[in-house]
KOLMI-762260 format. One line per field, with one value per residue (C-alpha): residue number from 0; residue in three letters; chain; y, x, z negated. Coordinates in steps of 0.001 Angstrom, whole numbers. Layout:
<sites>
lumvo = NUM | ...;
zakol = ALA | ...;
tormi = A | ...;
v = Y | ...;
u = X | ...;
w = Z | ...;
</sites>
This chain:
<sites>
lumvo = 0 | 1 | 2 | 3 | 4 | 5 | 6 | 7 | 8 | 9 | 10 | 11 | 12 | 13 | 14 | 15 | 16 | 17 | 18 | 19 | 20 | 21 | 22 | 23 | 24 | 25 | 26 | 27 | 28 | 29 | 30 | 31 | 32 | 33 | 34 | 35 | 36 | 37 | 38 | 39 | 40 | 41 | 42 | 43 | 44 | 45 | 46 | 47 | 48 | 49 | 50 | 51 | 52 | 53 | 54 | 55 | 56 | 57 | 58 | 59 | 60 | 61 | 62 | 63 | 64 | 65 | 66 | 67 | 68 | 69 | 70 | 71 | 72 | 73 | 74 | 75 | 76 | 77 | 78 | 79 | 80 | 81 | 82 | 83 | 84 | 85 | 86 | 87 | 88 | 89 | 90 | 91 | 92 | 93 | 94 | 95 | 96 | 97 | 98 | 99 | 100 | 101 | 102 | 103 | 104 | 105 | 106 | 107 | 108 | 109 | 110 | 111 | 112 | 113 | 114 | 115 | 116 | 117 | 118 | 119;
zakol = MET | ARG | ARG | ALA | LEU | LEU | ALA | ALA | ALA | LEU | VAL | ALA | ALA | ALA | LEU | ALA | THR | THR | PRO | ALA | GLY | ALA | SER | GLY | GLY | ALA | THR | VAL | LEU | VAL | THR | ASP | ASN | ALA | PHE | LEU | ARG | GLY | VAL | GLN | ARG | PRO | GLN | VAL | ARG | ILE | ASP | ARG | GLY | ALA | THR | VAL | THR | TRP | ALA | TRP | ARG | SER | ARG | GLN | SER | HIS | GLY | VAL | SER | ALA | SER | SER | GLY | PRO | GLU | ARG | PHE | ASN | SER | ARG | ILE | ARG | ASN | ALA | GLY | VAL | PHE | ARG | HIS | ARG | PHE | ALA | ARG | ALA | GLY | THR | TYR | ARG | ILE | VAL | CYS | PRO | LEU | HIS | ALA | PRO | GLY | MET | LYS | MET | THR | VAL | VAL | VAL | ARG | ARG | ALA | PRO | ALA | HIS | ARG | ARG | ARG | GLY;
tormi = A | A | A | A | A | A | A | A | A | A | A | A | A | A | A | A | A | A | A | A | A | A | A | A | A | A | A | A | A | A | A | A | A | A | A | A | A | A | A | A | A | A | A | A | A | A | A | A | A | A | A | A | A | A | A | A | A | A | A | A | A | A | A | A | A | A | A | A | A | A | A | A | A | A | A | A | A | A | A | A | A | A | A | A | A | A | A | A | A | A | A | A | A | A | A | A | A | A | A | A | A | A | A | A | A | A | A | A | A | A | A | A | A | A | A | A | A | A | A | A;
v = 58732 | 55208 | 56700 | 58662 | 55453 | 53546 | 56368 | 56290 | 52528 | 52772 | 55437 | 53384 | 50327 | 52316 | 53784 | 50377 | 48890 | 51809 | 53770 | 57322 | 57434 | 53822 | 53420 | 51109 | 53927 | 55225 | 55066 | 58129 | 58076 | 60256 | 61103 | 63657 | 66886 | 65736 | 63763 | 61773 | 59972 | 60412 | 64133 | 66170 | 67743 | 65328 | 65579 | 62292 | 61627 | 58911 | 57766 | 58324 | 55382 | 54734 | 54659 | 56629 | 54969 | 57105 | 55004 | 56497 | 56373 | 59080 | 59651 | 62697 | 62567 | 63636 | 63474 | 63583 | 66128 | 67324 | 71108 | 71638 | 69563 | 67897 | 65673 | 66457 | 63766 | 63467 | 60752 | 60491 | 61998 | 59173 | 58344 | 54770 | 52722 | 53468 | 55600 | 54957 | 57071 | 56055 | 59091 | 58882 | 62414 | 63858 | 67100 | 68494 | 67887 | 69904 | 67564 | 68833 | 67542 | 69559 | 69766 | 71011 | 72969 | 74926 | 73487 | 69858 | 69495 | 67613 | 67467 | 64631 | 65071 | 62687 | 62135 | 61414 | 58232 | 56409 | 57855 | 54706 | 54957 | 58649 | 59844 | 62899;
u = -23357 | -21967 | -19711 | -22686 | -24778 | -21875 | -21414 | -25168 | -25055 | -22120 | -23840 | -27027 | -24971 | -23135 | -26312 | -28046 | -25232 | -24623 | -27731 | -27317 | -27277 | -26244 | -23982 | -21859 | -20752 | -21204 | -19594 | -18927 | -17741 | -14836 | -15510 | -14028 | -14263 | -17125 | -17944 | -21114 | -23570 | -26845 | -26062 | -22915 | -21524 | -23427 | -23928 | -23389 | -24777 | -23101 | -22754 | -19497 | -17148 | -18477 | -16270 | -16679 | -15195 | -14304 | -14077 | -12300 | -14121 | -12177 | -9630 | -8101 | -6171 | -8016 | -7565 | -9722 | -8870 | -10708 | -10340 | -12244 | -13780 | -12775 | -10188 | -7946 | -6982 | -5788 | -5623 | -2887 | -3471 | -4630 | -6918 | -7923 | -8627 | -10305 | -9610 | -11361 | -11579 | -13133 | -14707 | -13918 | -15158 | -18600 | -19028 | -19235 | -16377 | -15870 | -14252 | -12442 | -10223 | -7011 | -6516 | -9988 | -11154 | -13259 | -15647 | -15109 | -16421 | -18774 | -19834 | -19762 | -21950 | -20932 | -23529 | -22606 | -24703 | -27301 | -30826 | -32189 | -29587 | -29899 | -31548 | -33541;
w = 71629 | 70738 | 68050 | 66551 | 66345 | 64710 | 62150 | 61317 | 60871 | 58547 | 56423 | 56183 | 55149 | 52504 | 51156 | 50992 | 48862 | 46541 | 45537 | 44277 | 40591 | 40064 | 37079 | 39349 | 41463 | 45016 | 48465 | 50532 | 54143 | 55295 | 58853 | 61160 | 59133 | 56846 | 53762 | 54376 | 52125 | 53976 | 54521 | 55111 | 51928 | 49636 | 45868 | 44244 | 40762 | 38698 | 35054 | 33171 | 33808 | 37294 | 40401 | 43660 | 46758 | 49750 | 53014 | 55982 | 59348 | 61167 | 63870 | 62101 | 58796 | 55674 | 51856 | 48760 | 46134 | 42975 | 43270 | 39980 | 37210 | 33930 | 35654 | 38682 | 41200 | 44747 | 47356 | 49849 | 53343 | 55709 | 58593 | 57509 | 54352 | 51099 | 47954 | 44642 | 41548 | 38205 | 36562 | 32787 | 31841 | 32303 | 34296 | 37784 | 40232 | 43399 | 45957 | 49107 | 51909 | 51291 | 55060 | 55970 | 52966 | 52295 | 54915 | 54145 | 50622 | 48338 | 44620 | 42124 | 39035 | 36235 | 33470 | 29875 | 29644 | 31785 | 31403 | 29741 | 26997 | 26328 | 23091 | 22551;
</sites>
């Protein structure tokens, strides 16, 4: 129960500091067998050039791996710390934990330009 309350507080703090769709990026928690950003298996929307930070809050080891998308990247396997990736190319990225796929997954959608700068 105490661990669940702590996880909920951490999610709330991460969401308060990095709103979805902000060109500055987003923070996703890596918990035991889940990526969390308000919900399990989140879809994060960011602008091209923004950074996503994955912050470990788990007892088990996990990794972050782009299984599909315009760019491929991988974090090292760990159970603490953070991993950051700056998304230079627009598109849809499928992110998994290489140790717990296919269940531990999420999506990052990278837009070409911020909505206020788009033409058309």
